[in-house]
C-alpha positions in Angstrom: 0.0 0.0 0.0 1.2 3.5 -0.7 -0.1 7.0 0.1 0.9 10.6 -0.4 -0.5 13.7 1.4 0.1 17.1 -0.1 -1.0 20.3 1.8 -0.5 23.8 0.6 -0.5 23.3 -3.1 -1.9 25.8 -5.7 -1.5 29.5 -6.2 -3.0 30.5 -2.8 -1.4 27.5 -1.0 -4.8 26.3 0.1 -4.9 23.1 -1.9 -4.7 19.6 -0.4 -4.7 16.2 -2.0 -4.2 12.6 -1.0 -3.1 9.8 -3.3 -4.0 6.2 -2.3 -2.5 3.2 -4.1 -1.5 -0.4 -4.2 1.6 -1.8 -5.8 2.8 -5.4 -6.2 5.9 -6.9 -7.6 6.4 -10.4 -9.1 9.9 -11.8 -9.4 10.6 -13.4 -12.8 14.0 -15.0 -12.6 16.3 -12.2 -11.6 14.0 -9.5 -12.9 11.0 -7.8 -11.3 7.6 -7.1 -12.9 5.5 -4.5 -11.0 1.9 -3.5 -11.2 0.3 -0.5 -9.4 -3.0 1.2 -9.2 -3.7 4.6 -7.6 -6.3 7.4 -7.3 -6.1 11.0 -6.1 -8.6 12.8 -3.9 -8.3 16.6 -3.7 -10.1 19.6 -2.3 -11.6 22.3 -4.4 -8.6 24.7 -4.1 -6.2 22.1 -5.4 -8.5 21.0 -8.3 -9.3 24.6 -9.2 -5.7 25.6 -9.6 -4.5 22.3 -11.2 -7.3 21.7 -13.8 -10.0 24.2 -13.4 -12.5 21.9 -11.6 -15.0 23.6 -9.3 -15.6 21.0 -6.6 -13.7 18.6 -4.3 -13.5 15.0 -5.3 -11.6 12.3 -7.1 -9.1 13.9 -9.5 -7.5 11.0 -11.3 -6.8 7.3 -11.4 -3.8 5.5 -12.8 -2.4 2.1 -13.7 1.3 1.6 -13.8 3.3 -1.3 -15.2 7.0 -1.5 -14.4 10.0 -3.8 -15.1 13.5 -3.9 -13.5 16.5 -5.8 -14.7 19.8 -6.0 -12.8 22.9 -6.5 -15.0 25.3 -6.9 -12.1 25.9 -5.7 -8.5 26.3 -2.1 -9.7 24.1 -1.6 -12.9 20.4 -2.0 -13.4 17.7 -0.7 -15.8 14.1 0.0 -15.2 11.2 0.9 -17.4 7.7 2.2 -16.5 4.5 2.8 -18.4 1.6 4.7 -16.8 -1.9 5.3 -18.0 -3.8 8.1 -16.1 -7.3 9.3 -16.4 -8.6 12.6 -15.1 -12.0 12.1 -13.4 -15.2 14.0 -13.1 -14.9 17.7 -13.9 -11.1 17.5 -13.8 -10.6 17.8 -17.5 -12.3 21.0 -18.7 -11.9 22.3 -22.2 -8.6 24.1 -22.2 -6.6 25.7 -25.0 -4.6 23.4 -27.3 -1.7 21.9 -25.4 -3.6 21.8 -22.1 -4.7 18.9 -20.1 -6.2 15.9 -21.8 -8.6 13.4 -20.1 -6.2 10.4 -20.9 -2.5 10.7 -20.3 0.3 8.2 -21.0 3.8 8.3 -19.7 6.8 6.0 -20.4 10.2 6.2 -18.6 13.4 4.3 -19.1 16.2 4.7 -16.6 19.7 3.3 -16.3 21.0 3.2 -12.7 24.4 2.7 -11.1 24.5 1.8 -7.4 27.4 3.3 -5.5 
């Protein structure tokens, strides 16, 4: 289980949000395959400043798939794909280039442990 609490966000520093999630990992040989789900609950001030929504409530939900491979005792690589959906009134019509209801993110990182 995972959670994050943010207080004081937004232009007036009156925003608050809480992310709640579950993550699991499945070892496959020496590698690790992970799956996570999460959702964010926020007050009106946070949602107004972030996406223009006018009420408190659920802001988004996400699904994350991750993979980690260790090459040796110092080097590893991980990749992550995340699909997020803005909920309720959290995706108003904004000018081109603004928020979209569906968002996708992919990351790839090479790490060296010291």
